C-alpha positions in Angstrom: -17.6 18.9 -22.2 -16.0 18.1 -18.8 -15.3 21.2 -16.7 -11.7 21.8 -16.3 -10.0 22.6 -13.1 -7.0 24.5 -12.2 -5.6 23.1 -8.6 -4.5 26.5 -7.8 -8.1 27.7 -8.0 -9.1 24.9 -5.3 -9.2 25.7 -1.6 -6.7 24.1 0.7 -9.6 22.1 2.3 -10.4 20.5 -1.0 -6.8 19.8 -2.1 -6.3 18.1 1.2 -9.4 15.8 0.5 -8.1 15.0 -3.0 -4.9 14.1 -1.9 -6.5 11.9 0.7 -8.4 10.0 -1.7 -5.4 10.0 -3.8 -3.4 8.3 -1.0 -6.2 5.7 -0.5 -6.2 4.7 -4.0 -2.4 4.6 -4.4 -0.8 5.8 -7.6 -3.8 4.8 -9.9 -4.9 1.0 -9.0 -8.7 2.2 -8.7 -8.9 1.6 -5.0 -11.8 3.0 -3.5 -12.6 4.3 -0.3 -15.6 5.7 2.1 -16.1 9.2 3.5 -15.8 7.9 7.0 -12.3 6.5 6.0 -11.1 9.9 4.6 -12.7 11.6 7.8 -10.7 9.2 9.8 -7.4 9.9 7.8 -8.0 13.8 8.0 -9.4 14.1 11.7 -12.7 15.5 10.7 -16.2 14.2 11.3 -17.9 11.9 9.0 -20.7 14.8 8.3 -18.0 17.1 7.2 -16.4 14.8 4.9 -19.5 13.8 3.2 -20.7 17.6 2.6 -16.8 18.1 1.0 -17.4 15.0 -1.2 -21.0 16.0 -2.2 -19.0 19.1 -3.7 -16.6 17.2 -5.1 -19.2 14.9 -6.8 -21.0 18.1 -8.1 -17.8 19.4 -9.7 -17.0 16.2 -11.3 -13.8 15.4 -9.4 -15.2 12.5 -7.4 -17.9 9.9 -8.4 -19.9 7.1 -6.5 -18.8 3.6 -7.0 -21.9 2.6 -5.3 -24.0 4.0 -2.4 -20.9 4.3 -0.2 -17.5 4.2 -1.9 -16.0 6.9 -3.5 -13.2 7.4 -6.1 -11.5 10.1 -8.2 -12.7 10.6 -11.7 -10.3 11.0 -14.6 -10.4 14.9 -14.0 -10.0 14.1 -10.3 -7.1 11.9 -10.9 -5.5 14.9 -13.0 -5.9 17.3 -10.6 -4.8 15.3 -7.5 -1.7 14.2 -9.4 -1.0 17.9 -10.2 -1.4 18.9 -6.3 0.9 16.1 -5.5 3.4 16.9 -8.1 3.8 20.3 -6.4 3.8 18.7 -3.4 6.6 16.3 -4.2 8.7 19.1 -5.8 8.4 21.3 -2.6 9.3 18.2 -0.6 12.6 17.7 -2.5 13.4 21.6 -2.4 12.7 21.5 1.7 14.6 18.3 2.3 17.6 18.3 -0.3 18.4 21.7 -0.5 16.8 23.5 2.4 17.8 20.7 5.0 14.3 20.3 6.6 13.3 16.5 8.0 10.9 14.1 6.1 8.1 14.9 8.4 8.6 18.7 8.7 9.2 19.2 5.0 5.4 17.3 4.4 3.9 19.9 6.7 5.6 22.8 5.2 4.9 21.5 1.5 1.1 21.4 2.3 1.3 25.0 3.6 3.2 26.2 0.2 1.7 23.9 -2.6 -1.4 26.2 -3.2 1.0 29.5 -3.8 3.2 28.0 -6.5 2.8 29.6 -10.1 3.2 27.4 -13.1 6.3 29.4 -14.0 7.9 28.6 -10.4 6.6 25.0 -10.7 8.4 24.5 -14.0 11.8 26.2 -12.7 11.7 24.0 -9.5 11.2 20.8 -11.6 14.3 22.0 -13.6 16.2 23.0 -10.7 15.7 19.7 -8.8 16.8 17.6 -12.0 13.0 16.6 -13.1 12.1 14.1 -10.2 9.7 11.3 -11.1 9.0 10.6 -7.3 8.8 12.4 -4.2 11.7 11.9 -1.6 10.0 8.9 -0.3 9.9 7.2 -3.6 6.4 7.4 -4.5 5.4 8.3 -8.2 4.6 11.7 -8.7 1.9 10.4 -11.1 -0.1 7.5 -12.5 1.8 7.6 -15.7 5.0 7.2 -14.1 3.3 4.7 -11.9 2.6 2.5 -14.6 6.1 2.1 -15.6 7.9 1.6 -12.3 8.0 -1.9 -10.5 5.6 -2.3 -7.6 7.9 -3.5 -4.7 7.1 -5.8 -2.3 6.0 -5.3 1.3 9.0 -5.2 3.6 7.1 -7.2 6.0 6.7 -10.0 3.7 10.7 -10.8 3.1 12.0 -13.5 5.0 15.0 -13.5 7.1 18.5 -13.7 5.7 17.3 -12.1 2.7 19.1 -8.9 1.3 16.9 -6.2 -0.4 16.9 -2.2 -1.4 14.4 -0.1 0.3 12.3 1.1 -2.6 9.6 3.6 -1.5 8.2 4.6 1.8 4.4 4.4 0.6 1.9 7.4 1.0 0.0 5.3 3.9 3.3 5.6 5.8 3.8 9.4 4.8 1.0 10.1 7.1 2.7 8.6 10.2 5.1 11.2 11.2 6.6 9.3 14.0 7.3 6.2 11.3 8.6 8.5 8.8 11.1 10.4 11.5 12.4 6.8 12.7 13.0 5.5 9.0 14.8 8.8 8.1 16.7 8.7 11.5 17.9 5.0 10.4 18.7 6.2 7.1 16.1 3.7 5.6 15.5 5.6 2.6 14.9 4.9 -1.1 18.0 3.1 -2.3 19.1 1.9 1.0 20.6 -1.5 1.3 19.1 -3.7 4.0 19.5 -7.4 5.2 16.7 -8.7 7.2 18.2 -10.2 10.3 14.9 -11.7 12.1 11.3 -11.8 11.4 8.9 -13.1 14.2 5.2 -13.4 13.5 4.4 -14.0 17.2 6.5 -10.9 18.1 4.8 -8.8 15.3 8.3 -7.3 14.2 11.5 -7.6 12.1 14.9 -6.8 12.6 17.0 -5.3 9.9 20.8 -4.5 9.2 20.8 -1.0 7.5 23.2 1.9 6.5 23.3 2.9 10.1 23.0 -0.5 12.0 20.2 -2.6 13.3 16.6 -1.4 13.2 13.2 -2.9 14.3 10.0 -2.4 12.9 6.4 -3.8 13.7 5.1 -6.0 10.8 2.3 -3.6 10.2 4.5 -0.3 9.7 6.9 -2.7 7.7 3.9 -3.3 5.3 3.8 0.2 4.6 7.4 0.2 3.0 8.0 -1.5 -0.2 11.5 -2.8 -1.3 13.1 -4.8 -4.0 14.9 -8.0 -3.7 18.6 -7.8 -3.6 20.3 -4.9 -5.3 18.1 -2.5 -7.3 19.0 -0.6 -10.2 20.5 2.8 -9.2 18.2 4.7 -11.9 15.2 4.2 -9.9 16.1 6.5 -7.5 16.5 10.2 -7.9 19.2 12.5 -6.6 18.9 16.2 -6.9 21.9 17.6 -9.0 25.0 18.1 -6.6 25.2 21.9 -7.4 21.7 22.5 -5.9 22.1 20.7 -2.4 23.8 22.4 0.5 27.8 22.1 0.9 28.0 22.8 4.6 
């Protein structure tokens, strides 16, 4: 019988590695990564990452697709989703209730996610209106991801097109500067935009959003998913009005 893991019993470092592999693998599309890629992602040495993954393989949370590539096992995916769910709930609390910015809330949620009891997690979920995504629009788990649209890369939208910001991918969440820029320009999930210009030679696109013009390089724009035209409002979570700050 496979060993069951309570995410709260895992070290902070172990949780970070599982989340990093989850980010590389998206919300469940089976993408694989190497220890070297995860090491760069976390800012550690390849040797340190390799040693951690040896332990995670032994624990049944990660397996080797071949000699180099790693992927989450079904048990590892369940644990990583549970960690991400707590992280997402904390981000909703920190951004929508306490009022922190996106980048700052991500750091604080990372510090707090291992300390939440099941009772507090359930109460937070209820208080925040049972969100299915994090504040950036990414599905909380693989089951939710399967029934939500995939979205189109913002970098692929042609000039003159209208679209709705759908989600800021998990890869983009790792770039604090990009997160801060998108938040400052109100380019959040649900925001309507119009592509004003797109240039391969200049490697950039210009769009009109809720706060006017914004310019993005095509590479960071590829980390933002949109839906063409006006998206169904039901896709975007809103914390209940009585929970958010009034002043």
